[in-house]
C-alpha positions in Angstrom: -19.9 36.6 -73.8 -16.5 37.5 -74.1 -13.4 35.7 -72.4 -12.8 38.3 -70.0 -16.6 38.5 -68.4 -16.3 34.9 -68.3 -13.2 34.7 -66.1 -14.6 37.4 -64.0 -17.4 35.1 -63.3 -15.0 32.0 -62.9 -13.6 34.3 -60.3 -16.9 34.8 -58.4 -17.7 31.5 -58.6 -14.3 30.7 -56.6 -14.8 33.4 -54.4 -18.1 32.3 -53.2 -17.1 28.5 -52.9 -14.4 29.6 -50.6 -16.8 31.3 -48.3 -19.1 28.2 -48.5 -16.4 25.8 -47.2 -15.4 28.6 -44.3 -19.0 28.6 -43.5 -19.1 24.5 -43.1 -16.0 24.7 -40.9 -17.8 23.0 -37.9 -15.7 20.3 -35.5 -17.4 18.7 -32.5 -15.3 16.9 -30.6 -17.0 17.0 -27.7 -16.4 17.9 -24.0 -13.9 16.8 -21.2 -16.2 16.2 -18.6 -15.4 16.3 -15.0 -16.3 12.9 -13.4 -18.1 14.0 -10.2 -17.1 11.9 -7.2 -20.9 11.5 -6.0 -22.2 8.8 -4.2 -25.2 7.2 -6.3 -26.5 5.8 -2.8 -27.2 9.9 -1.9 -29.7 10.6 -5.0 -31.7 7.1 -4.5 -33.7 6.8 -1.5 -32.1 3.9 0.6 -33.6 0.8 3.0 -31.6 2.3 6.1 -32.5 5.4 7.6 -29.2 6.0 9.4 -27.3 6.5 6.1 -29.6 8.9 4.2 -27.6 11.9 3.7 -29.6 15.4 3.9 -29.6 18.2 1.6 -27.2 20.2 2.9 -24.7 17.3 3.1 -25.1 16.3 -0.2 -24.5 20.1 -1.4 -21.0 20.7 0.5 -19.8 17.2 -1.1 -20.4 18.6 -4.7 -18.7 21.8 -3.7 -15.8 20.0 -2.4 -15.7 17.8 -5.1 -15.7 20.8 -7.9 -12.8 22.5 -5.8 -10.7 19.4 -5.8 -11.1 19.1 -9.8 -9.9 21.0 -13.1 -13.0 22.9 -14.5 -14.6 21.3 -17.7 -12.5 22.6 -20.6 -15.1 22.4 -23.6 -13.4 21.4 -27.3 -15.6 22.5 -29.5 -15.4 24.8 -32.4 -18.5 26.2 -33.6 -18.5 29.1 -36.4 -14.8 29.2 -37.2 -13.8 29.7 -33.7 -11.1 27.1 -32.7 -10.3 25.6 -29.0 -6.7 27.2 -27.4 -6.5 24.1 -25.4 -2.7 22.4 -26.8 -4.0 19.1 -25.6 -6.9 19.0 -27.4 -7.2 16.2 -30.2 -7.5 18.3 -34.0 -9.1 16.4 -36.8 -7.1 17.5 -40.3 -9.8 19.8 -42.1 -10.6 18.6 -45.7 -10.5 21.4 -48.2 -11.3 21.2 -51.9 -9.4 24.5 -53.0 -7.5 23.2 -55.5 -9.8 20.7 -57.0 -12.5 23.7 -57.4 -9.9 26.0 -59.1 -9.2 23.3 -61.7 -12.7 22.8 -62.4 -13.0 26.9 -63.0 -10.0 26.5 -65.3 -11.1 23.7 -67.0 -14.7 25.1 -67.7 -12.8 28.4 -68.8 -10.8 26.3 -71.3 -13.5 24.7 -73.0 -15.8 28.1 -73.3 -12.3 30.0 -74.7 -12.4 26.7 -77.3 -15.9 27.3 -78.1 -15.5 31.1 -78.4 -12.5 31.4 -80.5 -13.9 28.7 -82.8 -16.9 30.5 -83.2 -14.8 34.0 -84.0 -12.2 32.3 -86.6 -14.7 30.9 -88.5 -17.1 34.2 -88.3 -14.1 35.8 -89.7 -13.0 33.2 -92.4 -17.2 32.9 -93.5 -17.1 36.8 -93.8 -14.1 36.1 -96.0 -15.6 33.6 -97.9 -18.7 35.5 -98.8 -17.3 38.8 -99.4 -14.3 38.1 -102.0 -15.0 34.4 -103.1 -18.7 33.5 -103.4 -20.7 35.1 -106.2 -20.0 36.4 -109.7 -19.4 40.4 -108.3 -16.4 38.5 -106.0 -13.2 39.8 -107.1 -11.6 35.5 -106.9 -14.5 34.1 -109.3 -14.6 37.0 -111.5 -10.8 37.1 -112.3 -10.2 32.9 -112.5 -12.2 30.1 -114.0 -12.0 27.8 -111.0 -12.5 28.8 -107.4 -12.9 26.5 -104.3 -11.4 22.7 -103.8 -13.2 19.6 -104.3 -16.3 18.3 -106.9 -18.5 21.1 -107.7 -22.2 20.4 -105.6 -25.7 20.8 -107.3 -25.2 24.7 -107.8 -21.9 24.2 -109.8 -19.9 25.7 -106.4 -17.0 23.9 -104.5 -16.2 24.2 -101.3 -14.8 27.9 -100.9 -12.3 27.6 -98.0 -10.7 24.2 -96.8 -10.2 24.4 -92.9 -6.9 22.5 -91.9 -7.7 24.0 -88.0 -9.2 26.6 -86.0 -7.0 29.1 -87.3 -6.1 28.2 -90.3 -8.2 28.8 -93.9 -7.2 28.0 -97.7 -8.8 29.1 -100.7 -7.5 27.7 -104.4 -8.4 29.3 -107.3 -7.0 28.8 -110.9 -7.5 29.5 -114.7 -5.6 32.8 -115.4 -3.9 34.3 -118.1 0.3 34.7 -116.9 -0.3 32.4 -113.7 -0.7 28.6 -113.1 -3.2 29.2 -110.0 -3.6 31.4 -106.8 -3.6 30.3 -102.9 -4.6 32.4 -100.1 -4.2 31.1 -96.7 -5.8 32.8 -94.1 -3.8 32.7 -90.7 -5.6 34.0 -88.1 -4.8 34.2 -84.1 -5.1 30.5 -82.2 -8.2 32.3 -80.3 -9.7 28.6 -79.3 -6.4 28.0 -77.3 -6.5 29.5 -74.0 -2.7 30.0 -73.4 -2.3 31.5 -76.8 -5.4 33.9 -75.9 -4.1 34.9 -72.8 -0.3 35.6 -74.4 -2.0 37.7 -77.1 -3.0 40.4 -74.3 0.7 40.9 -73.6 2.1 40.2 -77.0 -0.8 41.5 -79.7 -0.7 39.7 -82.8 -2.9 40.0 -85.8 -5.3 37.9 -88.4 -2.9 37.5 -91.4 -3.9 37.2 -95.5 -1.3 35.7 -97.3 -1.9 35.4 -101.5 0.4 33.2 -103.4 0.2 33.9 -107.0 2.5 31.1 -109.0 3.1 32.8 -112.4 4.2 31.3 -115.8 7.7 31.6 -116.4 7.4 32.5 -120.0 6.1 35.2 -118.7 8.1 36.5 -115.7 11.2 38.1 -116.5 14.1 37.5 -113.9 12.7 40.3 -110.9 13.3 40.9 -107.7 11.0 42.9 -106.0 10.1 43.6 -102.2 7.3 46.3 -101.2 7.0 46.1 -97.3 6.2 48.0 -94.6 9.4 48.6 -92.0 8.8 45.4 -89.8 8.0 42.7 -92.8 10.4 44.5 -94.7 13.0 43.4 -91.9 11.7 39.6 -91.8 11.8 39.8 -96.2 15.3 40.7 -95.7 16.3 37.2 -94.3 15.3 35.6 -97.5 18.4 34.8 -99.9 16.5 36.2 -102.9 16.3 39.6 -101.5 19.9 40.1 -100.2 21.4 38.7 -103.1 19.3 40.6 -105.8 18.2 43.9 -104.1 18.8 46.5 -102.7 17.3 49.5 -100.9 15.4 51.9 -102.8 15.2 55.5 -101.1 12.4 57.5 -101.9 11.7 61.0 -100.4 7.8 61.0 -98.9 5.8 62.6 -100.2 7.5 64.6 -103.4 5.3 65.5 -106.4 8.0 66.6 -108.3 7.5 67.1 -112.3 10.0 64.0 -112.6 9.0 61.7 -110.4 7.8 58.6 -111.5 5.7 57.8 -108.0 4.6 61.2 -106.4 3.5 61.5 -103.4 4.9 57.4 -102.4 4.3 57.3 -98.4 8.2 56.8 -97.9 7.7 57.2 -93.9 5.2 54.2 -94.1 6.7 51.7 -97.0 10.0 50.4 -98.0 11.4 49.3 -101.2 14.0 46.6 -101.9 14.1 46.3 -105.6 17.2 44.4 -108.0 16.4 47.7 -109.9 15.0 51.1 -109.8 13.2 51.0 -113.0 11.4 48.1 -112.0 9.6 49.6 -109.2 9.1 52.7 -111.5 7.3 50.5 -114.3 5.0 49.1 -112.0 4.0 51.3 -109.5 3.7 54.6 -112.0 0.8 52.6 -113.5 -2.4 54.9 -112.5 -4.4 51.9 -111.1 -1.6 50.8 -108.8 -0.3 54.2 -108.0 -3.9 55.5 -106.6 -3.9 52.6 -103.7 -0.8 53.6 -102.6 -0.9 57.4 -102.9 -4.4 58.3 -102.9 -6.1 60.0 -99.7 -9.0 58.2 -100.4 -7.3 54.6 -99.5 -5.3 56.3 -97.2 -7.7 54.6 -94.1 -7.3 51.2 -96.4 -3.1 51.3 -96.5 -3.4 50.6 -93.4 -4.3 47.0 -93.7 -1.1 46.2 -96.1 2.1 44.5 -95.2 4.2 43.4 -97.9 4.4 42.8 -101.4 7.1 40.5 -103.2 7.5 39.7 -106.8 10.8 37.2 -107.3 11.7 35.2 -109.8 14.2 33.4 -107.4 11.9 31.7 -105.1 13.4 29.0 -103.4 11.2 28.3 -100.5 8.7 25.7 -102.3 8.1 24.0 -105.8 7.4 27.2 -107.4 10.6 29.2 -108.7 8.4 32.7 -109.9 5.8 34.0 -107.3 4.1 37.1 -106.5 3.0 36.9 -102.8 0.5 39.7 -101.6 0.5 39.8 -97.5 -2.6 41.7 -95.9 -3.9 42.3 -92.4 -7.3 40.9 -92.6 -10.0 43.2 -90.6 -13.0 42.5 -88.3 -15.9 40.3 -89.8 -18.1 42.9 -90.0 -15.4 45.2 -92.0 -14.4 43.3 -94.3 -15.1 45.2 -97.5 -12.4 47.4 -96.6 -9.9 44.9 -97.8 -11.1 45.6 -101.3 -8.9 48.0 -102.9 -6.3 46.1 -101.5 -7.4 42.7 -103.4 -8.0 44.5 -106.5 -4.0 45.2 -106.8 -4.0 41.4 -107.4 -5.0 40.9 -111.1 -3.0 44.4 -112.0 0.2 43.0 -110.7 -0.2 40.0 -112.2 -1.1 41.5 -115.4 1.8 43.9 -115.2 4.1 41.4 -114.6 3.0 39.2 -117.2 3.4 41.5 -120.0 6.9 43.5 -118.0 9.4 43.3 -120.7 13.2 43.9 -119.3 15.9 46.4 -121.7 18.3 44.1 -123.2 20.9 45.9 -121.2 18.6 45.1 -117.7 18.3 41.6 -118.6 22.2 40.7 -119.4 22.7 42.6 -115.7 19.9 40.0 -113.9 21.4 36.8 -115.8 25.2 38.0 -114.8 24.2 38.5 -111.4 22.3 35.1 -111.4 25.6 33.3 -113.3 27.6 34.8 -110.6 25.0 33.5 -108.0 25.1 30.4 -109.0 28.8 30.1 -109.5 29.5 31.0 -105.7 26.8 28.5 -104.4 28.6 25.8 -107.0 32.0 26.6 -105.1 30.3 26.9 -101.5 29.1 23.6 -102.0 31.7 22.1 -102.9 33.8 23.5 -100.1 31.2 21.5 -98.2 31.6 18.8 -99.5 35.2 18.9 -99.3 34.9 19.7 -95.3 32.7 16.7 -94.9 35.0 14.3 -96.8 37.9 15.5 -94.5 36.0 14.6 -91.2 35.0 11.2 -92.5 38.7 10.9 -93.3 39.8 12.2 -89.8 37.2 10.0 -88.4 38.3 6.6 -90.3 41.7 7.6 -89.7 40.7 8.0 -85.8 39.4 4.5 -86.0 41.9 2.9 -87.5 44.6 4.2 -85.2 42.1 2.6 -82.4 41.9 -0.6 -83.9 45.7 -1.1 -84.1 45.9 0.6 -80.6 43.9 -2.5 -79.3 45.4 -5.3 -81.4 49.2 -4.0 -79.2 47.0 -4.7 -75.6 47.2 -7.8 -74.0 43.5 -10.1 -73.6 42.9 -8.7 -70.5 43.5 -4.7 -71.3 42.0 -5.7 -75.0 38.6 -6.6 -73.2 38.1 -3.5 -70.6 39.2 -1.6 -73.8 36.5 -2.7 -75.8 34.0 -2.9 -72.9 34.7 0.7 -72.2 34.3 1.4 -75.7 31.1 0.1 -76.2 29.7 1.9 -73.2 31.1 5.4 -74.9 29.4 4.2 -77.9 26.2 3.2 -76.3 25.6 6.3 -74.3 26.8 8.3 -77.4 23.8 7.0 -79.5 21.4 7.3 -76.7 22.2 11.1 -76.2 21.8 11.3 -79.8 18.0 9.6 -79.8 17.1 11.7 -77.1 18.0 14.9 -78.9 16.2 13.6 -82.0 13.0 13.1 -79.6 
C-alpha cells in the first residue's frame, strides 16, 4: 500500500474515533427535585378520625406548595444536549484526541519505515541482479573480483554492502589502468517520515556514483568535467575545477566537417576542460560519441548527471580519479542504465592510453607548479597570521599580569576572581558550541 493511501486511512480512523467520542458524551448529574411539603400523615390512615383530610383538601395543599416553590430544573445532558442552568455543576469532559493523533502518527511512521526500506531494497537488488551478478553483467565482465567479504560455496561474494536503509556500496577490482572501482547507491531516505514529507515538496532522486581509482602511471595530468547545468554548478566549487579548467563552448547540434564532436547536446551538457584537445580526443571516439549524440540513446541520456576526470583530486586518499554520476531508474526499468554504464570501461581505457603532447604536458606541469607555489605562499601567510595572533595574546597576558602585580592585595584578589569567572564563562561557551 502506498504511504498516501495509508495517510488517508489514518485520517479516516481519526474522524471515526472523534465521532465515537462525541456520541458517548453522556453526563448525568441528577435533577433538582423540589421538596414538597406534604404531611406524611395525610397519605397514611390515622387512628384519629377527627384529623383525617379529605381528598380535595390534599390536592389544594399540593397546588399551594407547587405555587410557593420554583419548578424543578433537570441537570441532565443526554446525547450532547447541555443544561443552560449556570448554577448546575459540570463535570470536566475527558477526551483522547492527543493520544489518538499520536497513535496514528506512530503507526504511520512505522508503516512508512517498512515501506521505504522495502522499496530501497528492491531498487538495490534490481541493480545488483542486473549489473553485479552473473557473467553477462558489466562489472563481472570487466573486473576480476566483484563484491566484498569471503566467497560462498558458489564462489560469489556479497554484491552490495548495506550501510543504511538508503545507502548501498559495491566494490570491484582487478582491471588494467586502475586500482579498483567503488559504486555508491545513494537512494532517497524513503524509510524516514520527515524525509518522505519533505520529498513531496522538494523532490530528490536516486543517484549512482561510480569512482574509479586510476593508476598514477596511466593517467597524465588532466582535469575534465562534463555535466548537466545543475551538476556543473556543484562541480565548479571544487578546487581542481576552479584552478585548472575553463568552460568549453560547443554549439548544440552542429555537424560540420571540421567539428570533432558533431551533434553534441550543448544545451543539455556543459564542458569544463583544462584544454580543448583533451575533450576532443576522448569524446571523438565513436563508441563514446554515439552514447551522447545518437538518437537511439536520447532517452537514456536523461539519466546522465556528470563525468569527472581529474589527476588533482583532493577529497580523498586517491589523487587520480574518474567519477561517473547517474540517476537511477525504477527497479523495473533498471536496464535503461546499460548504455551509460558501458561508458565506464571505455573511458578507463581511453584515459589509460591517453598521451599529452610535449607542449600540453609542459603547460600542465607549469600550471601545477604555479598552483603549488601560490598554495605554499598562502600557507606561509596563514602561518604568519597565526603566529602574530598568538604573540599578541601572550603580550596581552603579560601586560595583564604586570597590571595585577601593581594592585593592592584586595583589589588584586577581586581582579583575579573576575578573570576566573570570565575564563569559566568562556570555556563553558566553547563547550556548548562543540556540543
